[in-house]
N, C-alpha and C positions, 0 to 999 in steps of 0.2 A: 634436381633429383625428382623422380616421378612420385606424384601423389603425396607430397609432404603436407602435413597438417599445420603449417605456419609455426613450426617449431623445430628444434634440432635435438637428436638422440645420439648419445655417445655410445659407441660399441663397447660392450662389457666383456667379462670373462664368460666361459662356457655356460650357456643357458641350461643345459640338461645335466651337467655334472657327471657325465658318464665317461668311463675310460675304456670300457670294453664293449662287446657286442652281445646281443641276445637274439633268439630266433626271430624276434619281431623288429630287429633293428634295420634302419635304412642306412646303407653305406654308400656314400657318394665320394668318388675319387677321380682324379684327372690332373691335368697340367694347366698352368696359367701362363699366358704370353702377353706381351705388350703392356705390362702393368706400370712401368716407368716410375717405380718407387712409391706408388700409391698403395692404399689399403683397401682390400675388398671386405665388405661386411655382408652377412646374409641373414635372412629372416624366415624361418620355417614355420609352417603351421604345426600344431601339436594336437593329435586326435581330431584333426579337421578344424581347429580353432586358430584363427589368425590373430596374433597379439602384436599390435603395432609398437608397443613400448619396449620390446626386447629385441636386441640384435646380438649377433656374435661375430667375432673376427675370423676371417679365413686365414689360418696359419699355414705358411708355405715352407716346404723343405728347401734345402740348398739347391736342389735341381728344379725348383719351381713346381713341384708336385704337391698335392694336398690330399687329405682324407678326412671326411666328416662322418661321424656316426651319430645317428639320431634314433631315439626310441620311437616306436610306432605300432599302432594296432592295425595299420593299413597304409594306403597311399597318402603322401603328404605333398604340399606345395612349398617350394623354397624359392625365395626371391633374392637376387644378388645385386649389389650396388658398389660402385667405387665411392668410398665414404666422402660425403660432402660434395660430390661432383655429378655423378650420373647413374642412371639405372641401367643395369646390364641385361636383365631379363629374369624370367621366372620359369621354373621347370616343375614337372609333376613326377615324383620319384616313388618307387615301390620298395617293399621290404626286400632285403638282399642287396646285391651289388648293382650300382648304377654308375656309368662312366660319363663324366662331363668335363670336357676341355673348355676353358674360358679364354676368349680373346678379349682382353680388357679395352681394346680400341673400338669395339662394336657395341651397339645398343639394341636391346630386345632381340638378340640373335643367337640365343643359347640353344644348342642341340644336344639333348641327352640321349644316351644309348641305354634303352630298356625296352620292355614290351609295351609301354604305354604310348605308342606312336600317335594314335588318333587323339588321345587326351592332351598330349603336348602341343599338337596343332591348335586345339581349342584354347589351351592356356595362353598361347601367343595372341589369339584373337581377343581373349579377355583382357590381356595386358594392353592391347591397342585401344580397346574400349575405355579402360581406366584412364589411359593417357588423354583420350579425347574429352572425357568428363573433367579431368584436371585442367585441361586447357580452357574449357568453358568457364570453369570457376575462376581461373586466373586471368581471364579475358585475353587469352593467347590464341584462341581458335574457336570455331563453331561448326563442328562436323554435323550437328543435328539441325542447324538452321532455326534455332530458337532464341538466340541472344536478343534479337530485336522484336520478337513476337510477344505481344502483351496479352494475347487471347489465351486463356488457360486451357480451354478445350482443344485448341490448335496445338499447343505445346504438348499436351497429353498425347494427342494422336501421333505427332511426329516422333516422340520418344518411344512410345510403345511399338510403333511400326518399325523403327530402327532396331529395337530389341528383338522383335519377331524375326527380322532378317538374320540376326546372329543365332537365335535359338534354333532356327531350322537347320543350322550346321552342327548342332550338338546331337549327333547320332553315332551309332556304332560303339557306344561306351557303356560301362556298367551303370546301374541305377544310382549308386551313391554319387559318382562323379557327375552324372547328368543333372541330378537335383542341385548339387553344389554349383555347377556352372550356370544353370538357369537362374538360381537365386542370386548369384554374383551379378549377372546381367541386370536383374531387376533392382538390386540394391544400387547399382551404379545409375540406373535410369531415375530412381527415386531421388538420389542425390542431385542429379542434374535438374530435376523438376524443382526441388527445394531451393536450389541456387536462384532460379528465376522467381520463385514464390517470395523469397526474402527481399529481392530487389523491388518487386511490386509493392510489398508491404511497406517498404521504406519510402517510395516516391510515387506510387500509383494513386489514381483517383479512388474515391470511396466506392464508386460503382465497379471499378476494375478489381479492387480488393475483394469485394463480395463475390465476384465471379470466381476468383482464384480460391477463395475459402470454400466455395461449393464444389470445385473440381478436385481440390486436394484430397478429400476422403476417397475419391475414385482411384487416384494414383496410389494412395496408401493401401487400398484393397488389392490393387493390381500387384504391388510388390509383396504384400503379405509379410509384415515384420515378425509374425509368429513362427515362421518356418525355421526349424533348428539349423538347416543348412546355411542360413544367412551368416552365421559366424565364420564361415569360410572366406567371406568377402572382405577385401581391404576397405570397402566402403561402409561396412557395418557400424563401426564405432561412431563415425560421423553421422550416419543416418539415424541411429537410435538416440543419440544425444540431441539431434535436431528435432526428432519427433517429440521428445520430452520437453525440450525448450519451447516449442510452439505451444504446447498445452500449458506449461507452467508460467511462461513469461510473455510470449507474443500475444496470446489471446487475453491474458489478464491485465496486460500493461503494467506488470509489477517486476521488480528486480530483487534479488536476494540482498540482504544487508551486508553480508561478507562471504568469504569463500567457504567457510564451514557450513553456513546455512545453504549456500548454493549446492554443495556436494550432498548435504543431507536431503535436500528436496529432490535432487536427481536420483539418489539411491532409493528413496521412498517411492518415487514415481515408478521406477523399475519394479520394485517389490509389489506394488499394487496393480500394475497394468501388464506385466509380462509373466511368462511362465517358462519352466523347463530350462533348456540350454540357452535360449535367448536371454532369459532373465539372469542366468548364471554369469554369462560373459559380459553382459551390460553392467551388472553390479561390480564385477571384478575390474572392469575398465575404469570405474570411478576411483578405485584404490590405486591401480597401476599407473594411471595417468597422473594422479596427484604426485606420486613418487618420481615419475619420469620428468614432470615439469618442475620438480623440486619445490613444490608448494608446501608439502609436509603439514597439511592442515591438522590441527589438534584433534579433530573429531574422527579422523580416519580409523584409528584403532578400534573405536566402538563400532564403526560400520563393518569392520572385518569380523568382529565377534558375531554380528548378525548374519553375515555372509556364511560363516562356518556352520551355523545352525541350519540354514536353509540348504546349503550345498556341501555337506560333509564329503570328503574324498574327492573334491573337484580336481580336475586336471591342472588347474591354475594355482593350486594351493602353494606349491613351492615358490613360484614367482611372487605370490601375494605375501608370503611370510618374509621374504627378503625386503619387500617394500615396507612392511610394517616395522621391521628391525631398523631400517634407515629412518623411518618417521620418528620412532621413539628416541633413537640416538640424537637426531637433529633437535628435537624438542626438549631433551634433557641436558643439553650442553650449557655450560656457563660461559658468559662473555669474557674473553681475555682482557687483561688489564690495559693492553696497548691499543685497544679499540675504544674510542671515546665517543659516546653518544651525547651530542649537544642539545640542550633544551632550546627549542625555537618558538615556544608558545608566545613569547612577548616580542619576537622579532617582526619588524615591519618592512624590512627591505633586505635584499641579499648583501648589500654593501655593509650592513651592520655586522654580518658574519665575517666577511673578508677583512674588514677593518681591524679585527682582532689579531691579525697576523701582519701588522705593519712592518715593512722592511724585509719581508720574506717572500720567496717565490712560492706560489700556491699552484699545485697541480689539482685540477678539478675533474672528477669523474661523475657524470650524471647517468643514473641507471634506475632500474626498477626491478622488483622481485619477479615480475612476470615476464621479463625480457630475457629470452634464451641466449641471444648473442652477448648480452651483458654478462651473464653468468659464465659463458664460455671464455670471455676475455679475462676473467679472474684467475684462470690457470696460469697467467703470465705475469702476475704481480710481484713475485719475489725479487727479480732483478730491480724493479722500480723501488721496492721497499728498501733494498740495500743502498741504492743510489741516493734516495731521499734522506736516509739516515746519515750518510757520509757527507751530504751537502746541505744539511739543515733545510730541507724542502718540506713544506706542508702538504700532506695528502688529504684532500678534502673530498669526501664522497657525498653526493647530493642525490637523495632518493626522491623520485616524483610519484611514489606510491600514495595511495589514499591513506588518510590517518587511521582508518579501520584496519589497515595492514601493517601498522607500526610494529606489532609484536613479531610478525614474520620478518620484517625488514631488519630488525635488530638481530634475530637469530641467524639470518642469512649472512649478515656482516661477519658474525662469529664463525659460521660454517666455512666461509671462504677465507677466513683469517685476514680480513681487510684492515690491516694496521693503519691507523690514522684517525681523523675526525669525521664524524658522520652527522648529517642533518637530513631531516625529511621536510619537504616543503609544506608551508601552511598557506591559507588563502591570501595572506597579505603579500608574501613575496613570490607566490607562484608565477605571476605574470612577469616578474623580474627575470626569472629563469628562462621562461619561454621567449621573451622579447630579446634578451641579451644573447642567448645561445642558439635560438631557433631562427626560422625564416617565415615571415608572414603567419606567425602563430603556431607553426608546425615545428616540433622538436623531435629529431630522430635520435634514438639511443641504441647502443651506448654512444655517449658524446664526451670527448675530453677537451679541456681548455687549460690555458696557463695564464696566470696573473703574475706580472713581474714584480721586482722589489719596490718599484715606485707605486704599486697599487693599480697599475694599468692592465687592461686585458690585452696582452700581447699576442696571444694565439687563441682566437675564437674557436678554431677547430684544430686541436693539437693532435699529434700522433698518439696512437694507442700503445699501451704497454706491450702489445704483441710485436710492435716495431720499436724495440728499446733503443736501438742505435739512433734512429731519427728523433725519438722522444728525448733522449739524453742531450742531443745537440740543441734542441729547442729549450730545454731546461737551463742549459749553460748560457744560452743567449739571453734568456729572461733574467739571469742572475748577474749580468754584466752592468 
């Protein structure tokens, strides 16, 4: 899927909570073809603000038609995806009726019927640029010819020249859209430059690093992160957190001691270094991303109180309040009795843990609180829990989180109702886990395994609860 930020976001219920229309509403309607049983999700801007943490599901009528109503003070951008699979395209819609038929078999090929013909041509160009930047970051392509260029001034010139070619096409449109489009281009170019800058900082020579540090402010000035139109760009959230991260951590060679401190430092940097709409959206992103990633850091409600004082009546208030409600509910929950947290302070090997279950089949699920796919897999645990109960199978969840995240680990186990026994690795048996279940020191999670009744590791890589039929077969075999 286009421009994913290494994470997964589940489509939720209606973002706007509106059931009717107002004079300023955007109405989008049309028909969907070639969907093949998949789900389409969409992500609109609101008052020109792109919020990557929220999506909505496109609900179809029996005849495959749909109707979306969005509040608006003006024109807005709406991006469409087949959930979990591919990007369908982005359109620019105006208040009133817009007609958009969607062929789900095509990518970046949406054609909307409204008066914004030139704007929608440019939106397609912006989408192509975003895809090219994503490909550069993912090492899947290099449209800018910068991937192997270690000279900062050369990379700067190539990226700004490329941007200039696109900006020359942004004509014949109103000033609002023109500013949004130009700043979208520049945010994308800054993100591409940062991608190379981080690589040089990681493995470049000291002389090369100094050159990049000298050119970086020029690129920053070119993009101008202070422009309020930046929040229209899908690159803004990454760009602004990178800018803060460079100042807070890359230049100081320091790291936050835990997630709360990291979020507090980020929020404070935005408060002290940004102004206006850019500050508003950057601060809001700290809170919204914490909820979207299900981190639910305990310091977030206090940050929200500061946000409300600085930006009362923010367009993002409704989304922020929902995030805070989830945070409070998560942190106030009590751990169910059938979730057992085992003390591993004195444990010196993983075998010490598994020996406690002599004569039983052990299903092992290795995960971490920061792992999105791990959290997604927990939606499928109920059939496994029932099967384990009926067949006297041990469910052992092994977290590879840092000890500093132990509180979050326990709360997340309760949040997902992961019935069974839970351990978090310590320094003594950490390498046991990586060497036993990984390859050459690398362990990819989520990772499931099965130990049989004899205490032997029968399935080093077992099926996931998402494939319960195969997993049940493996568990039966381990119990023979």
